[in-house]
PAKE-980020 format. One record per residue: y, z, x of N, C-alpha, C in turn. Coordinates in steps of 0.2 Angstrom, whole numbers, always signed. Atoms other than C-alpha are relative to their C-alpha. Layout:
BEGIN
{nnorth=Y; nup=Z; neast=X; canorth=Y; caup=Z; caeast=X; cnorth=Y; cup=Z; ceast=X}
...
END
This chain:
BEGIN
{nnorth=+1; nup=-3; neast=+5; canorth=+784; caup=+372; caeast=+571; cnorth=+7; cup=+2; ceast=-5}
{nnorth=-6; nup=-1; neast=+3; canorth=+796; caup=+378; caeast=+559; cnorth=+0; cup=+6; ceast=-4}
{nnorth=-1; nup=-3; neast=+3; canorth=+799; caup=+393; caeast=+548; cnorth=+5; cup=+0; ceast=-6}
{nnorth=-4; nup=+2; neast=+4; canorth=+804; caup=+392; caeast=+530; cnorth=-1; cup=+6; ceast=-5}
{nnorth=+1; nup=-4; neast=+4; canorth=+806; caup=+405; caeast=+516; cnorth=-3; cup=-5; ceast=-6}
{nnorth=+5; nup=+4; neast=+6; canorth=+793; caup=+399; caeast=+502; cnorth=+4; cup=+1; ceast=-7}
{nnorth=+0; nup=-3; neast=+7; canorth=+798; caup=+401; caeast=+485; cnorth=-3; cup=-6; ceast=-5}
{nnorth=+5; nup=+3; neast=+4; canorth=+784; caup=+389; caeast=+479; cnorth=-7; cup=+3; ceast=-1}
{nnorth=+8; nup=-2; neast=+1; canorth=+769; caup=+397; caeast=+471; cnorth=-6; cup=-3; ceast=+2}
{nnorth=+5; nup=+3; neast=-3; canorth=+757; caup=+382; caeast=+474; cnorth=-1; cup=+1; ceast=+8}
{nnorth=+1; nup=-1; neast=-6; canorth=+760; caup=+382; caeast=+491; cnorth=-1; cup=+5; ceast=+3}
{nnorth=+0; nup=-5; neast=-4; canorth=+761; caup=+399; caeast=+494; cnorth=-9; cup=+2; ceast=+0}
{nnorth=+7; nup=-3; neast=+3; canorth=+743; caup=+401; caeast=+485; cnorth=-2; cup=-6; ceast=+4}
{nnorth=+2; nup=+5; neast=-3; canorth=+738; caup=+386; caeast=+494; cnorth=-2; cup=+3; ceast=+7}
{nnorth=+1; nup=+0; neast=-9; canorth=+741; caup=+393; caeast=+513; cnorth=-5; cup=+8; ceast=-3}
{nnorth=+4; nup=-7; neast=+4; canorth=+733; caup=+411; caeast=+504; cnorth=-8; cup=-3; ceast=+2}
{nnorth=+7; nup=+3; neast=+1; canorth=+716; caup=+401; caeast=+502; cnorth=+0; cup=-3; ceast=+5}
{nnorth=+2; nup=+4; neast=-2; canorth=+716; caup=+394; caeast=+518; cnorth=-2; cup=+6; ceast=+8}
{nnorth=-1; nup=-6; neast=-6; canorth=+716; caup=+412; caeast=+527; cnorth=-6; cup=+4; ceast=-3}
{nnorth=+4; nup=-4; neast=+5; canorth=+701; caup=+420; caeast=+518; cnorth=+0; cup=+9; ceast=+3}
{nnorth=-1; nup=-8; neast=+0; canorth=+705; caup=+437; caeast=+527; cnorth=+6; cup=+4; ceast=-2}
{nnorth=-7; nup=-2; neast=+1; canorth=+722; caup=+439; caeast=+521; cnorth=-1; cup=+4; ceast=-8}
{nnorth=+1; nup=-5; neast=+3; canorth=+725; caup=+455; caeast=+511; cnorth=+4; cup=-4; ceast=-7}
{nnorth=-6; nup=+1; neast=+8; canorth=+730; caup=+456; caeast=+490; cnorth=+8; cup=+0; ceast=+1}
{nnorth=-6; nup=-1; neast=-1; canorth=+746; caup=+463; caeast=+498; cnorth=+5; cup=-6; ceast=+2}
{nnorth=-5; nup=+7; neast=-1; canorth=+751; caup=+444; caeast=+503; cnorth=+2; cup=-1; ceast=-7}
{nnorth=+0; nup=+4; neast=+6; canorth=+748; caup=+437; caeast=+485; cnorth=+5; cup=-3; ceast=-2}
{nnorth=-9; nup=+3; neast=-1; canorth=+762; caup=+429; caeast=+478; cnorth=-1; cup=+6; ceast=-9}
{nnorth=+1; nup=-7; neast=+5; canorth=+757; caup=+442; caeast=+461; cnorth=+0; cup=+6; ceast=+3}
{nnorth=-4; nup=-5; neast=-1; canorth=+760; caup=+456; caeast=+471; cnorth=+6; cup=+0; ceast=+3}
{nnorth=-10; nup=+0; neast=-3; canorth=+778; caup=+450; caeast=+477; cnorth=+0; cup=-1; ceast=-10}
{nnorth=-2; nup=-1; neast=+5; canorth=+781; caup=+449; caeast=+459; cnorth=-1; cup=+6; ceast=-4}
{nnorth=+0; nup=-8; neast=+2; canorth=+774; caup=+466; caeast=+455; cnorth=+6; cup=+3; ceast=+4}
{nnorth=-4; nup=-4; neast=-4; canorth=+786; caup=+473; caeast=+467; cnorth=+7; cup=-2; ceast=-4}
{nnorth=-6; nup=+2; neast=+2; canorth=+800; caup=+461; caeast=+460; cnorth=+0; cup=+5; ceast=-7}
{nnorth=-1; nup=-5; neast=+5; canorth=+796; caup=+471; caeast=+443; cnorth=+3; cup=+7; ceast=+2}
{nnorth=-1; nup=-6; neast=-5; canorth=+797; caup=+487; caeast=+455; cnorth=+7; cup=+0; ceast=+1}
{nnorth=-9; nup=-2; neast=-3; canorth=+816; caup=+483; caeast=+459; cnorth=+0; cup=-4; ceast=+8}
{nnorth=-3; nup=+3; neast=-7; canorth=+812; caup=+475; caeast=+477; cnorth=-2; cup=-7; ceast=-1}
{nnorth=-1; nup=+7; neast=-1; canorth=+816; caup=+457; caeast=+483; cnorth=-6; cup=-2; ceast=+4}
{nnorth=+5; nup=+6; neast=-5; canorth=+800; caup=+446; caeast=+489; cnorth=+4; cup=-4; ceast=+5}
{nnorth=-3; nup=+7; neast=-5; canorth=+805; caup=+436; caeast=+505; cnorth=-8; cup=-1; ceast=+2}
{nnorth=+7; nup=+3; neast=-3; canorth=+788; caup=+424; caeast=+509; cnorth=+3; cup=-5; ceast=+5}
{nnorth=+1; nup=+5; neast=-5; canorth=+789; caup=+415; caeast=+525; cnorth=-5; cup=-2; ceast=+3}
{nnorth=+9; nup=+1; neast=+0; canorth=+778; caup=+403; caeast=+529; cnorth=+3; cup=-5; ceast=+7}
{nnorth=+1; nup=+4; neast=-7; canorth=+775; caup=+394; caeast=+548; cnorth=-2; cup=-7; ceast=-3}
{nnorth=+3; nup=+5; neast=+0; canorth=+774; caup=+377; caeast=+546; cnorth=-1; cup=-6; ceast=+8}
{nnorth=+1; nup=+6; neast=-6; canorth=+766; caup=+363; caeast=+560; cnorth=+1; cup=-4; ceast=-3}
{nnorth=+0; nup=+7; neast=+4; canorth=+771; caup=+345; caeast=+551; cnorth=+0; cup=+4; ceast=-8}
{nnorth=+0; nup=-2; neast=+8; canorth=+766; caup=+349; caeast=+533; cnorth=-6; cup=+4; ceast=-3}
{nnorth=+6; nup=-3; neast=+2; canorth=+751; caup=+359; caeast=+537; cnorth=+2; cup=+7; ceast=+1}
{nnorth=-2; nup=-9; neast=+1; canorth=+755; caup=+381; caeast=+533; cnorth=-5; cup=+1; ceast=+7}
{nnorth=+6; nup=-2; neast=-3; canorth=+746; caup=+388; caeast=+549; cnorth=+3; cup=+9; ceast=-1}
{nnorth=+1; nup=-6; neast=+1; canorth=+752; caup=+404; caeast=+544; cnorth=+8; cup=+4; ceast=-6}
{nnorth=-5; nup=-4; neast=+3; canorth=+762; caup=+418; caeast=+532; cnorth=+2; cup=+4; ceast=-2}
{nnorth=-2; nup=-6; neast=+2; canorth=+771; caup=+433; caeast=+528; cnorth=+3; cup=+2; ceast=-5}
{nnorth=-1; nup=+1; neast=+4; canorth=+776; caup=+441; caeast=+513; cnorth=+4; cup=+9; ceast=+3}
{nnorth=-1; nup=-7; neast=-1; canorth=+789; caup=+457; caeast=+515; cnorth=+5; cup=+2; ceast=-5}
{nnorth=-5; nup=-1; neast=+4; canorth=+803; caup=+467; caeast=+502; cnorth=+5; cup=+1; ceast=+5}
{nnorth=-8; nup=-5; neast=-2; canorth=+820; caup=+470; caeast=+505; cnorth=+2; cup=+7; ceast=-3}
{nnorth=-1; nup=-7; neast=+4; canorth=+823; caup=+488; caeast=+502; cnorth=+7; cup=+2; ceast=+1}
{nnorth=-7; nup=-3; neast=-1; canorth=+842; caup=+494; caeast=+500; cnorth=+1; cup=+8; ceast=+2}
{nnorth=-1; nup=-6; neast=+0; canorth=+849; caup=+509; caeast=+507; cnorth=+4; cup=+3; ceast=+0}
{nnorth=-7; nup=-6; neast=+3; canorth=+866; caup=+511; caeast=+500; cnorth=+4; cup=-3; ceast=+6}
{nnorth=-5; nup=+0; neast=-5; canorth=+882; caup=+507; caeast=+510; cnorth=-1; cup=-9; ceast=+2}
{nnorth=+4; nup=+8; neast=-1; canorth=+874; caup=+487; caeast=+511; cnorth=-4; cup=-2; ceast=+5}
{nnorth=+5; nup=+0; neast=-7; canorth=+862; caup=+492; caeast=+522; cnorth=-7; cup=-1; ceast=-3}
{nnorth=+7; nup=+4; neast=+3; canorth=+845; caup=+481; caeast=+519; cnorth=-4; cup=+0; ceast=+6}
{nnorth=+3; nup=+2; neast=-5; canorth=+829; caup=+482; caeast=+527; cnorth=-7; cup=-4; ceast=-1}
{nnorth=+8; nup=+3; neast=+2; canorth=+812; caup=+471; caeast=+525; cnorth=-6; cup=+4; ceast=+3}
END
């Protein structure tokens, strides 16, 4: 298994479709909405070979003095 940063909308959406219980807060579009609001989305995918077995989206928050959290 491998964890990667996803930068491909098609791959992300495919992973979302494989899990019907996923919240809209994990959608690519929500990440882009947050980007427009000033937060940087980070999209992580867990891969088993070529198959997406998990994914999560978080946002980088800046506190000042170079301190950030996800």
